[in-house]
C-alpha positions in Angstrom: 13.1 40.0 -44.2 16.9 39.9 -44.7 16.9 36.2 -45.1 14.0 36.3 -47.6 15.6 39.1 -49.7 19.0 37.3 -49.7 17.5 34.0 -50.8 15.3 35.6 -53.4 18.3 37.3 -55.0 20.7 34.3 -54.7 19.8 32.7 -58.0 20.7 35.9 -59.8 24.0 36.2 -57.8 25.2 32.9 -59.2 24.9 34.1 -62.8 28.1 36.2 -62.7 30.3 33.4 -61.4 28.7 31.0 -63.9 29.3 33.3 -66.8 32.9 34.0 -65.6 33.5 30.3 -65.4 32.3 29.8 -69.0 34.6 32.7 -70.2 37.6 31.1 -68.3 36.9 27.7 -69.9 36.7 29.2 -73.3 40.1 30.9 -72.8 38.7 34.4 -73.1 40.4 35.6 -69.9 43.9 35.8 -68.6 42.9 33.2 -66.0 45.1 30.1 -66.1 44.8 26.6 -64.5 48.2 25.1 -64.9 51.5 25.8 -63.3 53.8 24.8 -66.2 56.1 27.8 -66.0 55.5 28.8 -62.4 57.3 31.8 -61.0 56.7 32.7 -57.3 57.5 36.3 -57.8 55.1 36.8 -60.7 52.4 34.8 -59.1 52.5 36.9 -55.9 52.8 40.1 -58.0 49.7 39.2 -60.0 47.7 38.3 -56.9 48.6 41.6 -55.4 47.7 43.5 -58.6 44.4 41.5 -58.9 43.4 42.3 -55.3 44.3 46.0 -55.7 42.3 46.1 -59.0 39.3 44.5 -57.2 39.6 46.8 -54.2 39.7 49.9 -56.5 36.8 48.6 -58.7 34.6 47.7 -55.8 35.2 51.0 -54.1 34.1 52.9 -57.1 31.1 50.7 -58.0 29.9 51.0 -54.4 30.5 54.7 -54.3 28.6 55.3 -57.6 25.7 53.2 -56.3 25.4 55.9 -53.6 26.2 58.9 -55.7 24.0 58.3 -58.7 20.5 58.9 -57.3 18.8 56.5 -59.9 21.1 53.6 -59.0 20.7 54.3 -55.3 16.9 54.5 -55.4 16.3 51.5 -57.7 19.2 49.2 -56.6 21.2 50.0 -53.5 18.5 51.4 -51.2 17.2 47.8 -50.8 20.4 47.0 -49.0 20.4 50.2 -46.9 17.0 49.5 -45.4 19.3 48.0 -42.7 20.9 51.2 -41.5 21.2 50.7 -37.7 23.4 48.4 -35.8 20.4 46.5 -34.4 19.1 45.9 -37.9 22.4 44.6 -39.3 23.2 40.9 -39.5 25.3 38.6 -41.7 22.2 38.2 -43.9 22.0 42.0 -44.5 25.2 41.6 -46.5 23.3 39.5 -49.1 20.0 41.4 -48.9 20.6 43.3 -52.1 18.8 43.9 -55.4 20.2 41.2 -57.6 21.7 43.7 -60.1 23.4 45.5 -57.2 25.1 42.3 -56.2 26.2 41.6 -59.7 27.6 45.1 -60.2 29.6 45.0 -56.9 31.1 41.6 -57.9 31.9 42.7 -61.5 35.5 43.9 -60.6 36.4 40.3 -60.0 35.3 39.4 -63.5 36.8 42.4 -65.2 40.1 41.8 -63.4 40.4 38.4 -65.1 40.7 40.1 -68.4 43.5 42.4 -67.2 45.6 40.5 -64.7 46.9 36.9 -65.1 45.5 35.0 -62.2 45.3 31.3 -61.3 41.8 29.8 -61.5 41.9 28.5 -57.9 43.0 32.0 -56.7 40.2 33.7 -58.5 37.6 31.2 -57.2 39.0 31.4 -53.7 38.8 35.1 -53.6 35.2 35.1 -54.9 34.4 32.6 -52.2 36.1 34.6 -49.5 34.1 37.7 -50.7 30.9 35.9 -49.6 32.3 35.2 -46.2 33.7 38.7 -45.9 30.3 40.2 -46.9 28.7 38.3 -44.0 31.4 39.4 -41.6 31.3 43.1 -42.2 27.6 43.1 -41.5 27.7 41.2 -38.2 28.5 44.3 -36.1 31.5 42.5 -34.4 34.3 44.9 -35.1 37.7 43.1 -34.9 39.5 46.5 -35.2 42.6 45.2 -37.1 44.2 48.0 -39.1 44.0 48.3 -42.2 41.1 45.8 -42.4 37.6 47.1 -43.2 35.9 45.5 -40.3 32.3 45.6 -39.2 32.8 48.8 -37.2 33.8 50.7 -40.4 31.0 49.2 -42.4 28.4 49.8 -39.7 29.4 53.5 -40.0 28.8 53.2 -43.7 25.2 52.0 -43.1 24.6 54.9 -40.7 26.3 57.8 -42.6 25.8 56.7 -46.2 28.9 58.6 -47.3 31.9 56.9 -45.7 33.7 53.6 -45.8 32.8 52.2 -49.3 35.8 49.9 -49.4 36.0 46.2 -49.5 38.7 44.2 -47.6 40.7 47.3 -46.6 40.4 50.9 -45.7 43.0 52.0 -48.3 40.7 53.3 -51.0 38.6 55.2 -48.5 41.8 56.7 -47.1 43.1 57.6 -50.5 39.8 59.2 -51.7 38.9 61.0 -48.5 35.8 58.9 -47.5 37.3 57.1 -44.5 35.6 57.5 -41.2 37.2 55.6 -38.3 34.9 54.1 -35.6 35.4 55.9 -32.3 37.0 53.9 -29.5 34.2 55.0 -27.1 31.6 53.6 -29.4 33.3 50.2 -29.1 33.4 50.5 -25.3 29.6 51.3 -25.2 28.9 48.3 -27.4 30.8 46.1 -24.9 28.6 47.2 -22.0 
């Protein structure tokens, strides 16, 4: 079922990157493709700002998909059918309503209008998001602080009110929604 849902929604998921690529090519964003006046400090600063903006945006989009009953019922509940560790798999990360997937990816596109970012960096981070989405649904918790690993995200799927973050636990920590996986849960899983 997860594979079917993920593949059914995939054509819609590619709309957002396609439209964002069009906007980049038209020069409507702050995304740039040359390194004519390259400055390492500014480049690294903009990457950090871009990632913080995306983390912040994805946290709030994900949280609102839970908090607003209409959005949860008609969009995000599809993804939360997989709410136990034995029902989660990497495909569960993509088993979303197509509009849900587009909403959660929208901070990447919005960030391009605010923060100057190199085209390859933007595309790489969007590609890594896909890999990350699969990884946080595989139930293999790497437990590397402050990374939002599968252990944190599995708790999200079972409590529905914790761990909305993306790559890190920072936003959940800042906004009081962080729930840390217990060490004894990890030792039970290993048995």
